[in-house]
Gaussian input, Z-matrix of N, CA and C with variables (Angstrom, degrees):
# hf/3-21g

backbone

0 1
 N
 C     1     B1
 C     2     B2     1     A1
 N     3     B3     2     A2     1     D1
 C     4     B4     3     A3     2     D2
 C     5     B5     4     A4     3     D3
 N     6     B6     5     A5     4     D4
 C     7     B7     6     A6     5     D5
 C     8     B8     7     A7     6     D6
 N     9     B9     8     A8     7     D7
 C    10    B10     9     A9     8     D8
 C    11    B11    10    A10     9     D9
 N    12    B12    11    A11    10    D10
 C    13    B13    12    A12    11    D11
 C    14    B14    13    A13    12    D12
 N    15    B15    14    A14    13    D13
 C    16    B16    15    A15    14    D14
 C    17    B17    16    A16    15    D15
 N    18    B18    17    A17    16    D16
 C    19    B19    18    A18    17    D17
 C    20    B20    19    A19    18    D18
 N    21    B21    20    A20    19    D19
 C    22    B22    21    A21    20    D20
 C    23    B23    22    A22    21    D21
 N    24    B24    23    A23    22    D22
 C    25    B25    24    A24    23    D23
 C    26    B26    25    A25    24    D24
 N    27    B27    26    A26    25    D25
 C    28    B28    27    A27    26    D26
 C    29    B29    28    A28    27    D27
 N    30    B30    29    A29    28    D28
 C    31    B31    30    A30    29    D29
 C    32    B32    31    A31    30    D30
 N    33    B33    32    A32    31    D31
 C    34    B34    33    A33    32    D32
 C    35    B35    34    A34    33    D33
 N    36    B36    35    A35    34    D34
 C    37    B37    36    A36    35    D35
 C    38    B38    37    A37    36    D36
 N    39    B39    38    A38    37    D37
 C    40    B40    39    A39    38    D38
 C    41    B41    40    A40    39    D39
 N    42    B42    41    A41    40    D40
 C    43    B43    42    A42    41    D41
 C    44    B44    43    A43    42    D42
 N    45    B45    44    A44    43    D43
 C    46    B46    45    A45    44    D44
 C    47    B47    46    A46    45    D45
 N    48    B48    47    A47    46    D46
 C    49    B49    48    A48    47    D47
 C    50    B50    49    A49    48    D48
 N    51    B51    50    A50    49    D49
 C    52    B52    51    A51    50    D50
 C    53    B53    52    A52    51    D51
 N    54    B54    53    A53    52    D52
 C    55    B55    54    A54    53    D53
 C    56    B56    55    A55    54    D54
 N    57    B57    56    A56    55    D55
 C    58    B58    57    A57    56    D56
 C    59    B59    58    A58    57    D57
 N    60    B60    59    A59    58    D58
 C    61    B61    60    A60    59    D59
 C    62    B62    61    A61    60    D60
 N    63    B63    62    A62    61    D61
 C    64    B64    63    A63    62    D62
 C    65    B65    64    A64    63    D63
 N    66    B66    65    A65    64    D64
 C    67    B67    66    A66    65    D65
 C    68    B68    67    A67    66    D66
 N    69    B69    68    A68    67    D67
 C    70    B70    69    A69    68    D68
 C    71    B71    70    A70    69    D69
 N    72    B72    71    A71    70    D70
 C    73    B73    72    A72    71    D71
 C    74    B74    73    A73    72    D72
 N    75    B75    74    A74    73    D73
 C    76    B76    75    A75    74    D74
 C    77    B77    76    A76    75    D75
 N    78    B78    77    A77    76    D76
 C    79    B79    78    A78    77    D77
 C    80    B80    79    A79    78    D78
 N    81    B81    80    A80    79    D79
 C    82    B82    81    A81    80    D80
 C    83    B83    82    A82    81    D81
 N    84    B84    83    A83    82    D82
 C    85    B85    84    A84    83    D83
 C    86    B86    85    A85    84    D84
 N    87    B87    86    A86    85    D85
 C    88    B88    87    A87    86    D86
 C    89    B89    88    A88    87    D87
 N    90    B90    89    A89    88    D88
 C    91    B91    90    A90    89    D89
 C    92    B92    91    A91    90    D90
 N    93    B93    92    A92    91    D91
 C    94    B94    93    A93    92    D92
 C    95    B95    94    A94    93    D93
 N    96    B96    95    A95    94    D94
 C    97    B97    96    A96    95    D95
 C    98    B98    97    A97    96    D96
 N    99    B99    98    A98    97    D97
 C   100   B100    99    A99    98    D98
 C   101   B101   100   A100    99    D99
 N   102   B102   101   A101   100   D100
 C   103   B103   102   A102   101   D101
 C   104   B104   103   A103   102   D102
 N   105   B105   104   A104   103   D103
 C   106   B106   105   A105   104   D104
 C   107   B107   106   A106   105   D105
 N   108   B108   107   A107   106   D106
 C   109   B109   108   A108   107   D107
 C   110   B110   109   A109   108   D108
 N   111   B111   110   A110   109   D109
 C   112   B112   111   A111   110   D110
 C   113   B113   112   A112   111   D111
 N   114   B114   113   A113   112   D112
 C   115   B115   114   A114   113   D113
 C   116   B116   115   A115   114   D114
 N   117   B117   116   A116   115   D115
 C   118   B118   117   A117   116   D116
 C   119   B119   118   A118   117   D117
 N   120   B120   119   A119   118   D118
 C   121   B121   120   A120   119   D119
 C   122   B122   121   A121   120   D120
 N   123   B123   122   A122   121   D121
 C   124   B124   123   A123   122   D122
 C   125   B125   124   A124   123   D123
 N   126   B126   125   A125   124   D124
 C   127   B127   126   A126   125   D125
 C   128   B128   127   A127   126   D126
 N   129   B129   128   A128   127   D127
 C   130   B130   129   A129   128   D128
 C   131   B131   130   A130   129   D129
 N   132   B132   131   A131   130   D130
 C   133   B133   132   A132   131   D131
 C   134   B134   133   A133   132   D132
 N   135   B135   134   A134   133   D133
 C   136   B136   135   A135   134   D134
 C   137   B137   136   A136   135   D135
 N   138   B138   137   A137   136   D136
 C   139   B139   138   A138   137   D137
 C   140   B140   139   A139   138   D138
 N   141   B141   140   A140   139   D139
 C   142   B142   141   A141   140   D140
 C   143   B143   142   A142   141   D141
 N   144   B144   143   A143   142   D142
 C   145   B145   144   A144   143   D143
 C   146   B146   145   A145   144   D144
 N   147   B147   146   A146   145   D145
 C   148   B148   147   A147   146   D146
 C   149   B149   148   A148   147   D147
 N   150   B150   149   A149   148   D148
 C   151   B151   150   A150   149   D149
 C   152   B152   151   A151   150   D150
 N   153   B153   152   A152   151   D151
 C   154   B154   153   A153   152   D152
 C   155   B155   154   A154   153   D153
 N   156   B156   155   A155   154   D154
 C   157   B157   156   A156   155   D155
 C   158   B158   157   A157   156   D156
 N   159   B159   158   A158   157   D157
 C   160   B160   159   A159   158   D158
 C   161   B161   160   A160   159   D159
 N   162   B162   161   A161   160   D160
 C   163   B163   162   A162   161   D161
 C   164   B164   163   A163   162   D162
 N   165   B165   164   A164   163   D163
 C   166   B166   165   A165   164   D164
 C   167   B167   166   A166   165   D165
 N   168   B168   167   A167   166   D166
 C   169   B169   168   A168   167   D167
 C   170   B170   169   A169   168   D168
 N   171   B171   170   A170   169   D169
 C   172   B172   171   A171   170   D170
 C   173   B173   172   A172   171   D171
 N   174   B174   173   A173   172   D172
 C   175   B175   174   A174   173   D173
 C   176   B176   175   A175   174   D174
 N   177   B177   176   A176   175   D175
 C   178   B178   177   A177   176   D176
 C   179   B179   178   A178   177   D177
 N   180   B180   179   A179   178   D178
 C   181   B181   180   A180   179   D179
 C   182   B182   181   A181   180   D180
 N   183   B183   182   A182   181   D181
 C   184   B184   183   A183   182   D182
 C   185   B185   184   A184   183   D183
 N   186   B186   185   A185   184   D184
 C   187   B187   186   A186   185   D185
 C   188   B188   187   A187   186   D186
 N   189   B189   188   A188   187   D187
 C   190   B190   189   A189   188   D188
 C   191   B191   190   A190   189   D189
 N   192   B192   191   A191   190   D190
 C   193   B193   192   A192   191   D191
 C   194   B194   193   A193   192   D192
 N   195   B195   194   A194   193   D193
 C   196   B196   195   A195   194   D194
 C   197   B197   196   A196   195   D195
 N   198   B198   197   A197   196   D196
 C   199   B199   198   A198   197   D197
 C   200   B200   199   A199   198   D198
 N   201   B201   200   A200   199   D199
 C   202   B202   201   A201   200   D200
 C   203   B203   202   A202   201   D201
 N   204   B204   203   A203   202   D202
 C   205   B205   204   A204   203   D203
 C   206   B206   205   A205   204   D204
 N   207   B207   206   A206   205   D205
 C   208   B208   207   A207   206   D206
 C   209   B209   208   A208   207   D207
 N   210   B210   209   A209   208   D208
 C   211   B211   210   A210   209   D209
 C   212   B212   211   A211   210   D210
 N   213   B213   212   A212   211   D211
 C   214   B214   213   A213   212   D212
 C   215   B215   214   A214   213   D213
 N   216   B216   215   A215   214   D214
 C   217   B217   216   A216   215   D215
 C   218   B218   217   A217   216   D216
 N   219   B219   218   A218   217   D217
 C   220   B220   219   A219   218   D218
 C   221   B221   220   A220   219   D219
 N   222   B222   221   A221   220   D220
 C   223   B223   222   A222   221   D221
 C   224   B224   223   A223   222   D222
 N   225   B225   224   A224   223   D223
 C   226   B226   225   A225   224   D224
 C   227   B227   226   A226   225   D225
 N   228   B228   227   A227   226   D226
 C   229   B229   228   A228   227   D227
 C   230   B230   229   A229   228   D228
 N   231   B231   230   A230   229   D229
 C   232   B232   231   A231   230   D230
 C   233   B233   232   A232   231   D231
 N   234   B234   233   A233   232   D232
 C   235   B235   234   A234   233   D233
 C   236   B236   235   A235   234   D234
 N   237   B237   236   A236   235   D235
 C   238   B238   237   A237   236   D236
 C   239   B239   238   A238   237   D237
 N   240   B240   239   A239   238   D238
 C   241   B241   240   A240   239   D239
 C   242   B242   241   A241   240   D240
 N   243   B243   242   A242   241   D241
 C   244   B244   243   A243   242   D242
 C   245   B245   244   A244   243   D243
 N   246   B246   245   A245   244   D244
 C   247   B247   246   A246   245   D245
 C   248   B248   247   A247   246   D246
 N   249   B249   248   A248   247   D247
 C   250   B250   249   A249   248   D248
 C   251   B251   250   A250   249   D249
 N   252   B252   251   A251   250   D250
 C   253   B253   252   A252   251   D251
 C   254   B254   253   A253   252   D252
 N   255   B255   254   A254   253   D253
 C   256   B256   255   A255   254   D254
 C   257   B257   256   A256   255   D255
 N   258   B258   257   A257   256   D256
 C   259   B259   258   A258   257   D257
 C   260   B260   259   A259   258   D258
 N   261   B261   260   A260   259   D259
 C   262   B262   261   A261   260   D260
 C   263   B263   262   A262   261   D261
 N   264   B264   263   A263   262   D262
 C   265   B265   264   A264   263   D263
 C   266   B266   265   A265   264   D264
 N   267   B267   266   A266   265   D265
 C   268   B268   267   A267   266   D266
 C   269   B269   268   A268   267   D267
 N   270   B270   269   A269   268   D268
 C   271   B271   270   A270   269   D269
 C   272   B272   271   A271   270   D270
 N   273   B273   272   A272   271   D271
 C   274   B274   273   A273   272   D272
 C   275   B275   274   A274   273   D273
 N   276   B276   275   A275   274   D274
 C   277   B277   276   A276   275   D275
 C   278   B278   277   A277   276   D276
 N   279   B279   278   A278   277   D277
 C   280   B280   279   A279   278   D278
 C   281   B281   280   A280   279   D279
 N   282   B282   281   A281   280   D280
 C   283   B283   282   A282   281   D281
 C   284   B284   283   A283   282   D282
 N   285   B285   284   A284   283   D283
 C   286   B286   285   A285   284   D284
 C   287   B287   286   A286   285   D285
 N   288   B288   287   A287   286   D286
 C   289   B289   288   A288   287   D287
 C   290   B290   289   A289   288   D288
 N   291   B291   290   A290   289   D289
 C   292   B292   291   A291   290   D290
 C   293   B293   292   A292   291   D291
 N   294   B294   293   A293   292   D292
 C   295   B295   294   A294   293   D293
 C   296   B296   295   A295   294   D294
 N   297   B297   296   A296   295   D295
 C   298   B298   297   A297   296   D296
 C   299   B299   298   A298   297   D297
 N   300   B300   299   A299   298   D298
 C   301   B301   300   A300   299   D299
 C   302   B302   301   A301   300   D300
 N   303   B303   302   A302   301   D301
 C   304   B304   303   A303   302   D302
 C   305   B305   304   A304   303   D303
 N   306   B306   305   A305   304   D304
 C   307   B307   306   A306   305   D305
 C   308   B308   307   A307   306   D306
 N   309   B309   308   A308   307   D307
 C   310   B310   309   A309   308   D308
 C   311   B311   310   A310   309   D309
 N   312   B312   311   A311   310   D310
 C   313   B313   312   A312   311   D311
 C   314   B314   313   A313   312   D312
 N   315   B315   314   A314   313   D313
 C   316   B316   315   A315   314   D314
 C   317   B317   316   A316   315   D315
 N   318   B318   317   A317   316   D316
 C   319   B319   318   A318   317   D317
 C   320   B320   319   A319   318   D318
 N   321   B321   320   A320   319   D319
 C   322   B322   321   A321   320   D320
 C   323   B323   322   A322   321   D321
 N   324   B324   323   A323   322   D322
 C   325   B325   324   A324   323   D323
 C   326   B326   325   A325   324   D324
 N   327   B327   326   A326   325   D325
 C   328   B328   327   A327   326   D326
 C   329   B329   328   A328   327   D327
 N   330   B330   329   A329   328   D328
 C   331   B331   330   A330   329   D329
 C   332   B332   331   A331   330   D330
 N   333   B333   332   A332   331   D331
 C   334   B334   333   A333   332   D332
 C   335   B335   334   A334   333   D333
 N   336   B336   335   A335   334   D334
 C   337   B337   336   A336   335   D335
 C   338   B338   337   A337   336   D336

   B1=1.4588
   B2=1.5263
   B3=1.2892
   B4=1.4480
   B5=1.5277
   B6=1.3270
   B7=1.4601
   B8=1.5206
   B9=1.3185
   B10=1.4609
   B11=1.5158
   B12=1.3062
   B13=1.4583
   B14=1.5250
   B15=1.3340
   B16=1.4619
   B17=1.5293
   B18=1.3252
   B19=1.4654
   B20=1.5232
   B21=1.3131
   B22=1.4644
   B23=1.5221
   B24=1.3329
   B25=1.4667
   B26=1.5290
   B27=1.3126
   B28=1.4581
   B29=1.5281
   B30=1.3210
   B31=1.4680
   B32=1.5327
   B33=1.3213
   B34=1.4707
   B35=1.5207
   B36=1.3388
   B37=1.4662
   B38=1.5245
   B39=1.3187
   B40=1.4671
   B41=1.5202
   B42=1.3199
   B43=1.4773
   B44=1.5288
   B45=1.3207
   B46=1.4659
   B47=1.5261
   B48=1.3225
   B49=1.4667
   B50=1.5203
   B51=1.3117
   B52=1.4622
   B53=1.5292
   B54=1.3226
   B55=1.4778
   B56=1.5219
   B57=1.3346
   B58=1.4662
   B59=1.5237
   B60=1.3111
   B61=1.4573
   B62=1.5277
   B63=1.3165
   B64=1.4630
   B65=1.5237
   B66=1.3194
   B67=1.4698
   B68=1.5261
   B69=1.3227
   B70=1.4696
   B71=1.5174
   B72=1.3184
   B73=1.4708
   B74=1.5316
   B75=1.3352
   B76=1.4633
   B77=1.5294
   B78=1.3269
   B79=1.4696
   B80=1.5296
   B81=1.3366
   B82=1.4772
   B83=1.5286
   B84=1.3442
   B85=1.4693
   B86=1.5158
   B87=1.3073
   B88=1.4651
   B89=1.5289
   B90=1.3268
   B91=1.4595
   B92=1.5262
   B93=1.3111
   B94=1.4671
   B95=1.5301
   B96=1.3370
   B97=1.4657
   B98=1.5316
   B99=1.3116
   B100=1.4638
   B101=1.5269
   B102=1.3188
   B103=1.4637
   B104=1.5280
   B105=1.3166
   B106=1.4705
   B107=1.5221
   B108=1.3108
   B109=1.4708
   B110=1.5295
   B111=1.3328
   B112=1.4682
   B113=1.5206
   B114=1.3168
   B115=1.4630
   B116=1.5286
   B117=1.3180
   B118=1.4663
   B119=1.5297
   B120=1.3342
   B121=1.4665
   B122=1.5308
   B123=1.3157
   B124=1.4650
   B125=1.5147
   B126=1.3293
   B127=1.4681
   B128=1.5288
   B129=1.3320
   B130=1.4740
   B131=1.5298
   B132=1.3221
   B133=1.4609
   B134=1.5294
   B135=1.3246
   B136=1.4691
   B137=1.5241
   B138=1.3134
   B139=1.4601
   B140=1.5228
   B141=1.3224
   B142=1.4585
   B143=1.5325
   B144=1.3188
   B145=1.4713
   B146=1.5265
   B147=1.3264
   B148=1.4572
   B149=1.5277
   B150=1.3216
   B151=1.4672
   B152=1.5295
   B153=1.3288
   B154=1.4669
   B155=1.5300
   B156=1.3168
   B157=1.4626
   B158=1.5232
   B159=1.3247
   B160=1.4649
   B161=1.5240
   B162=1.3297
   B163=1.4667
   B164=1.5320
   B165=1.3488
   B166=1.4611
   B167=1.5234
   B168=1.3129
   B169=1.4590
   B170=1.5245
   B171=1.3116
   B172=1.4555
   B173=1.5283
   B174=1.3203
   B175=1.4648
   B176=1.5255
   B177=1.3097
   B178=1.4670
   B179=1.5147
   B180=1.3150
   B181=1.4626
   B182=1.5261
   B183=1.3249
   B184=1.4692
   B185=1.5281
   B186=1.3216
   B187=1.4632
   B188=1.5286
   B189=1.3165
   B190=1.4668
   B191=1.5286
   B192=1.3086
   B193=1.4639
   B194=1.5158
   B195=1.3267
   B196=1.4698
   B197=1.5356
   B198=1.3190
   B199=1.4657
   B200=1.5213
   B201=1.3146
   B202=1.4652
   B203=1.5144
   B204=1.3253
   B205=1.4669
   B206=1.5280
   B207=1.3271
   B208=1.4695
   B209=1.5183
   B210=1.3203
   B211=1.4670
   B212=1.5197
   B213=1.3211
   B214=1.4720
   B215=1.5233
   B216=1.3276
   B217=1.4660
   B218=1.5314
   B219=1.3275
   B220=1.4751
   B221=1.5263
   B222=1.3232
   B223=1.4652
   B224=1.5263
   B225=1.3244
   B226=1.4741
   B227=1.5228
   B228=1.3171
   B229=1.4709
   B230=1.5188
   B231=1.3261
   B232=1.4758
   B233=1.5213
   B234=1.3149
   B235=1.4690
   B236=1.5176
   B237=1.3291
   B238=1.4664
   B239=1.5233
   B240=1.3275
   B241=1.4694
   B242=1.5197
   B243=1.3240
   B244=1.4641
   B245=1.5243
   B246=1.3339
   B247=1.4713
   B248=1.5221
   B249=1.3336
   B250=1.4590
   B251=1.5254
   B252=1.3105
   B253=1.4601
   B254=1.5343
   B255=1.3417
   B256=1.4724
   B257=1.5256
   B258=1.3273
   B259=1.4664
   B260=1.5363
   B261=1.3122
   B262=1.4553
   B263=1.5266
   B264=1.3344
   B265=1.4615
   B266=1.5243
   B267=1.3124
   B268=1.4685
   B269=1.5264
   B270=1.3188
   B271=1.4632
   B272=1.5306
   B273=1.3348
   B274=1.4626
   B275=1.5263
   B276=1.3141
   B277=1.4670
   B278=1.5206
   B279=1.3132
   B280=1.4668
   B281=1.5285
   B282=1.3119
   B283=1.4691
   B284=1.5302
   B285=1.3252
   B286=1.4649
   B287=1.5295
   B288=1.3288
   B289=1.4703
   B290=1.5229
   B291=1.3182
   B292=1.4601
   B293=1.5269
   B294=1.3280
   B295=1.4665
   B296=1.5278
   B297=1.3055
   B298=1.4622
   B299=1.5154
   B300=1.3238
   B301=1.4655
   B302=1.5259
   B303=1.3301
   B304=1.4624
   B305=1.5334
   B306=1.3270
   B307=1.4730
   B308=1.5266
   B309=1.3145
   B310=1.4633
   B311=1.5316
   B312=1.3193
   B313=1.4655
   B314=1.5252
   B315=1.3030
   B316=1.4547
   B317=1.5282
   B318=1.3145
   B319=1.4672
   B320=1.5258
   B321=1.3064
   B322=1.4647
   B323=1.5217
   B324=1.3109
   B325=1.4650
   B326=1.5329
   B327=1.3280
   B328=1.4619
   B329=1.5213
   B330=1.3249
   B331=1.4655
   B332=1.5232
   B333=1.3154
   B334=1.4710
   B335=1.5123
   B336=1.3191
   B337=1.4627
   B338=1.4672
   A1=109.31
   A2=116.35
   A3=122.60
   A4=109.85
   A5=115.77
   A6=120.65
   A7=108.04
   A8=116.65
   A9=120.24
   A10=109.27
   A11=116.91
   A12=122.57
   A13=114.80
   A14=120.58
   A15=117.22
   A16=112.42
   A17=115.89
   A18=119.38
   A19=111.78
   A20=117.36
   A21=120.76
   A22=109.87
   A23=116.47
   A24=119.77
   A25=111.66
   A26=116.86
   A27=119.55
   A28=110.62
   A29=117.46
   A30=120.95
   A31=110.56
   A32=116.84
   A33=120.13
   A34=109.84
   A35=116.46
   A36=120.85
   A37=111.14
   A38=116.19
   A39=120.27
   A40=110.68
   A41=117.25
   A42=120.67
   A43=110.05
   A44=117.16
   A45=119.91
   A46=111.30
   A47=116.73
   A48=120.19
   A49=111.25
   A50=116.98
   A51=121.11
   A52=110.14
   A53=117.12
   A54=120.65
   A55=109.27
   A56=116.54
   A57=120.43
   A58=111.87
   A59=116.70
   A60=120.40
   A61=111.34
   A62=116.47
   A63=120.36
   A64=111.70
   A65=116.79
   A66=121.07
   A67=113.13
   A68=117.94
   A69=119.91
   A70=112.67
   A71=117.10
   A72=120.53
   A73=110.98
   A74=115.86
   A75=120.99
   A76=113.09
   A77=117.82
   A78=119.83
   A79=112.03
   A80=116.20
   A81=121.25
   A82=110.31
   A83=114.57
   A84=119.68
   A85=112.83
   A86=117.03
   A87=124.62
   A88=112.70
   A89=116.09
   A90=120.48
   A91=111.80
   A92=118.00
   A93=123.21
   A94=107.89
   A95=117.79
   A96=120.77
   A97=115.41
   A98=118.89
   A99=120.28
   A100=110.85
   A101=116.63
   A102=120.34
   A103=110.47
   A104=116.85
   A105=120.83
   A106=111.40
   A107=117.46
   A108=121.40
   A109=109.91
   A110=117.03
   A111=120.39
   A112=110.24
   A113=117.43
   A114=121.55
   A115=110.66
   A116=117.05
   A117=120.85
   A118=111.02
   A119=117.42
   A120=120.29
   A121=111.70
   A122=116.75
   A123=120.09
   A124=111.29
   A125=117.32
   A126=119.21
   A127=110.95
   A128=117.60
   A129=119.94
   A130=110.31
   A131=117.37
   A132=121.00
   A133=110.84
   A134=115.94
   A135=120.17
   A136=110.95
   A137=117.70
   A138=119.80
   A139=112.17
   A140=117.25
   A141=119.84
   A142=110.16
   A143=116.49
   A144=120.30
   A145=111.35
   A146=117.51
   A147=119.88
   A148=110.47
   A149=117.31
   A150=119.76
   A151=111.36
   A152=117.09
   A153=120.44
   A154=109.66
   A155=116.71
   A156=121.27
   A157=110.95
   A158=116.15
   A159=121.10
   A160=113.47
   A161=117.54
   A162=119.84
   A163=110.48
   A164=115.61
   A165=121.18
   A166=114.70
   A167=118.07
   A168=120.70
   A169=108.58
   A170=116.12
   A171=120.19
   A172=110.55
   A173=115.69
   A174=121.46
   A175=111.50
   A176=117.65
   A177=120.93
   A178=112.75
   A179=116.44
   A180=120.93
   A181=110.30
   A182=116.32
   A183=120.07
   A184=110.69
   A185=116.03
   A186=119.71
   A187=111.71
   A188=116.96
   A189=119.89
   A190=110.77
   A191=116.30
   A192=119.96
   A193=110.04
   A194=117.05
   A195=123.58
   A196=110.02
   A197=116.25
   A198=120.66
   A199=112.23
   A200=116.82
   A201=120.15
   A202=112.89
   A203=116.01
   A204=119.84
   A205=110.27
   A206=115.89
   A207=119.89
   A208=112.83
   A209=116.93
   A210=120.82
   A211=110.87
   A212=115.99
   A213=119.39
   A214=111.99
   A215=116.67
   A216=119.50
   A217=112.06
   A218=116.81
   A219=119.54
   A220=110.26
   A221=116.85
   A222=120.52
   A223=110.90
   A224=116.72
   A225=120.27
   A226=110.96
   A227=117.06
   A228=120.42
   A229=110.34
   A230=117.40
   A231=120.44
   A232=111.49
   A233=116.36
   A234=119.98
   A235=110.82
   A236=116.86
   A237=120.34
   A238=112.96
   A239=116.49
   A240=120.52
   A241=112.64
   A242=116.76
   A243=120.97
   A244=113.51
   A245=117.23
   A246=122.91
   A247=111.62
   A248=116.52
   A249=122.77
   A250=108.08
   A251=116.07
   A252=122.67
   A253=109.55
   A254=117.63
   A255=119.29
   A256=111.48
   A257=115.55
   A258=119.56
   A259=110.26
   A260=115.94
   A261=121.53
   A262=112.37
   A263=117.41
   A264=120.44
   A265=111.34
   A266=117.08
   A267=120.07
   A268=110.29
   A269=116.87
   A270=120.40
   A271=111.09
   A272=116.84
   A273=120.66
   A274=110.19
   A275=116.45
   A276=120.62
   A277=111.98
   A278=116.92
   A279=120.17
   A280=111.27
   A281=116.57
   A282=120.15
   A283=109.64
   A284=116.92
   A285=120.18
   A286=111.67
   A287=116.38
   A288=120.13
   A289=110.06
   A290=117.12
   A291=120.52
   A292=110.94
   A293=117.17
   A294=119.77
   A295=109.91
   A296=116.58
   A297=120.67
   A298=111.99
   A299=117.30
   A300=121.06
   A301=109.92
   A302=116.99
   A303=120.26
   A304=111.48
   A305=116.84
   A306=119.72
   A307=110.52
   A308=116.25
   A309=120.25
   A310=110.12
   A311=115.70
   A312=119.82
   A313=113.37
   A314=116.96
   A315=120.07
   A316=114.21
   A317=116.84
   A318=119.46
   A319=114.77
   A320=117.29
   A321=119.59
   A322=111.13
   A323=115.39
   A324=121.10
   A325=110.82
   A326=117.53
   A327=120.83
   A328=113.26
   A329=119.55
   A330=120.29
   A331=113.19
   A332=118.97
   A333=121.65
   A334=108.34
   A335=114.90
   A336=117.29
   A337=115.08
   D1=129.86
   D2=-178.15
   D3=-85.43
   D4=128.00
   D5=177.71
   D6=-87.92
   D7=129.66
   D8=177.15
   D9=-66.76
   D10=137.78
   D11=-172.64
   D12=-55.17
   D13=-42.39
   D14=179.05
   D15=-58.62
   D16=-36.13
   D17=-179.99
   D18=-72.40
   D19=-33.95
   D20=176.76
   D21=-64.18
   D22=-48.90
   D23=178.41
   D24=-64.60
   D25=-36.82
   D26=177.54
   D27=-65.46
   D28=-40.18
   D29=178.20
   D30=-63.04
   D31=-42.99
   D32=177.61
   D33=-63.15
   D34=-42.79
   D35=178.90
   D36=-60.21
   D37=-42.75
   D38=-179.20
   D39=-65.28
   D40=-46.33
   D41=-179.88
   D42=-61.75
   D43=-44.22
   D44=179.69
   D45=-63.23
   D46=-40.90
   D47=178.79
   D48=-66.57
   D49=-38.69
   D50=178.78
   D51=-65.72
   D52=-41.36
   D53=176.53
   D54=-60.38
   D55=-48.58
   D56=-178.15
   D57=-61.82
   D58=-48.74
   D59=-178.02
   D60=-64.62
   D61=-40.31
   D62=179.91
   D63=-66.94
   D64=-28.54
   D65=-179.21
   D66=-85.01
   D67=-12.39
   D68=-176.48
   D69=-54.79
   D70=-42.82
   D71=-179.21
   D72=-61.27
   D73=-35.52
   D74=-178.80
   D75=-71.26
   D76=-14.49
   D77=178.95
   D78=-75.13
   D79=-18.46
   D80=-176.61
   D81=49.99
   D82=55.11
   D83=179.65
   D84=71.23
   D85=33.12
   D86=-178.16
   D87=61.10
   D88=33.54
   D89=174.82
   D90=-99.09
   D91=-9.42
   D92=177.74
   D93=-103.83
   D94=109.39
   D95=-171.84
   D96=-59.70
   D97=-45.96
   D98=-175.78
   D99=-64.06
   D100=-49.04
   D101=179.12
   D102=-62.48
   D103=-39.63
   D104=-179.95
   D105=-63.88
   D106=-41.30
   D107=178.80
   D108=-65.12
   D109=-42.05
   D110=177.83
   D111=-60.24
   D112=-43.27
   D113=179.95
   D114=-61.65
   D115=-50.61
   D116=-176.90
   D117=-63.28
   D118=-46.61
   D119=-179.89
   D120=-65.08
   D121=-37.95
   D122=179.46
   D123=-67.20
   D124=-41.23
   D125=177.03
   D126=-66.03
   D127=-38.18
   D128=177.03
   D129=-61.16
   D130=-46.47
   D131=177.92
   D132=-61.90
   D133=-42.38
   D134=-179.01
   D135=-60.47
   D136=-48.07
   D137=-177.40
   D138=-72.20
   D139=-32.31
   D140=174.93
   D141=-62.56
   D142=-49.99
   D143=-179.35
   D144=-65.58
   D145=-37.11
   D146=176.50
   D147=-63.22
   D148=-39.98
   D149=179.53
   D150=-64.32
   D151=-35.37
   D152=176.27
   D153=-68.29
   D154=-40.67
   D155=177.78
   D156=-56.14
   D157=-39.16
   D158=-174.29
   D159=-71.68
   D160=-6.50
   D161=173.02
   D162=-65.32
   D163=-33.40
   D164=-173.35
   D165=-120.10
   D166=-5.19
   D167=-175.36
   D168=-128.50
   D169=143.80
   D170=178.53
   D171=-64.47
   D172=143.68
   D173=-176.83
   D174=-57.36
   D175=-48.25
   D176=-177.35
   D177=-61.84
   D178=-40.75
   D179=179.88
   D180=-68.07
   D181=-48.58
   D182=179.88
   D183=-59.61
   D184=-42.86
   D185=-178.44
   D186=-68.05
   D187=-36.85
   D188=177.52
   D189=-63.17
   D190=-44.06
   D191=178.48
   D192=-65.71
   D193=-46.97
   D194=179.18
   D195=-54.09
   D196=-50.57
   D197=-177.67
   D198=-67.48
   D199=-47.85
   D200=-176.88
   D201=-60.63
   D202=-51.07
   D203=-179.43
   D204=-67.86
   D205=-40.48
   D206=179.16
   D207=-60.91
   D208=-43.01
   D209=179.03
   D210=-59.70
   D211=-46.49
   D212=-179.62
   D213=-63.28
   D214=-45.28
   D215=-177.89
   D216=-67.73
   D217=-43.19
   D218=178.99
   D219=-64.23
   D220=-39.26
   D221=178.14
   D222=-63.60
   D223=-42.84
   D224=178.81
   D225=-63.87
   D226=-43.49
   D227=178.82
   D228=-65.75
   D229=-42.27
   D230=178.49
   D231=-61.44
   D232=-37.92
   D233=178.44
   D234=-65.79
   D235=-42.43
   D236=-178.03
   D237=-74.67
   D238=-45.37
   D239=-173.39
   D240=-84.62
   D241=-45.81
   D242=-173.80
   D243=-104.32
   D244=0.53
   D245=-179.68
   D246=58.77
   D247=34.06
   D248=177.56
   D249=-96.34
   D250=88.35
   D251=-174.45
   D252=-87.81
   D253=124.10
   D254=178.57
   D255=-71.06
   D256=148.24
   D257=177.42
   D258=-81.91
   D259=-178.88
   D260=-176.10
   D261=-58.88
   D262=-42.39
   D263=-178.35
   D264=-67.66
   D265=-38.45
   D266=177.13
   D267=-64.16
   D268=-43.79
   D269=178.91
   D270=-65.30
   D271=-38.06
   D272=177.37
   D273=-61.76
   D274=-44.76
   D275=178.01
   D276=-61.43
   D277=-40.60
   D278=179.36
   D279=-67.60
   D280=-36.45
   D281=176.28
   D282=-63.25
   D283=-40.82
   D284=178.11
   D285=-65.50
   D286=-38.22
   D287=176.35
   D288=-61.56
   D289=-46.02
   D290=-179.82
   D291=-66.42
   D292=-34.04
   D293=175.93
   D294=-61.52
   D295=-39.43
   D296=176.57
   D297=-64.19
   D298=-43.89
   D299=178.00
   D300=-61.58
   D301=-42.92
   D302=179.09
   D303=-64.06
   D304=-39.22
   D305=176.66
   D306=-59.81
   D307=-43.64
   D308=179.17
   D309=-61.84
   D310=-47.73
   D311=-175.76
   D312=-70.06
   D313=-40.67
   D314=-172.60
   D315=-92.42
   D316=-27.36
   D317=-172.19
   D318=-115.18
   D319=-26.73
   D320=-174.81
   D321=-84.27
   D322=149.10
   D323=176.11
   D324=-97.39
   D325=9.97
   D326=-175.52
   D327=-104.54
   D328=13.69
   D329=-174.47
   D330=-67.71
   D331=-47.74
   D332=179.67
   D333=-133.73
   D334=135.75
   D335=176.34
   D336=145.65

């Protein structure tokens, strides 16, 4: 199955942003050089790939997908690495966010174009 290029770049952008955001705590206020460099480079890659995505995808749609998937992935990593487990209301909110992303992807005609 061929992945459409905007989605490939968006996926790379999301992964890079998740890496950067997940590493922020490890920078200890940007006092740890290796973690800080990973954060900065990952955010640069994320925004570069997002900018390429926006050539073919509407800003609002791309950002909704970026945020929704990013929130879930960062939350999962935070739970595993930092033992920061979300409560029921936080999980409910994240489910609603993902429901919105799914509505955009499955029902909207504005995803790419």
